[in-house]
Phi, psi and omega in degrees: 000027181297330182267002184306306184293327177295327177290310189287339177270002176281172182278345178280135176298145180232127173263120179248125178258106174279119187219174173222145180300327184276358185269113179300308178299334179297325182294334179289339183283339182302307180292331177294316179292329173297319176298317179298314181295319178297319182286322184267339178060221184283000180281353181217150173251138177243125179236148175247133181239111179285117184293332181283334180267344185226060184296334179297312178294322179302314180292315183303323183255017174050046176279116183244353179216151177236143357284150169232128178255136173228131173263126175250147172214126181054039176083355183252135173287119185253349177198146175208151177203139175260152182097179179284126185241130178291151183305319184297328181287321176297315183294325177304312181291323177294323181298336180282343184238354180285137178257000000 
């Protein structure tokens, strides 16, 4: 995750999926995030962050449940939600910030 901060501080919106390998609901987010990426294309970056391998980021962004999605724009978290989130809901929030 060396490039994580360079991604989130960019002007392109970034969807970060904080997940864990052992988390059943987290596995449901993979096809959802693929739908988001297909719909948004190059206007958005989608990243997955394993909370067990990256506890510093997990603590920094107060992730207490998985999956947790956070949308960043210009380094700022602009939306977050825990649990399985449908693609249309993520895209709604992305549409307000995509350039």
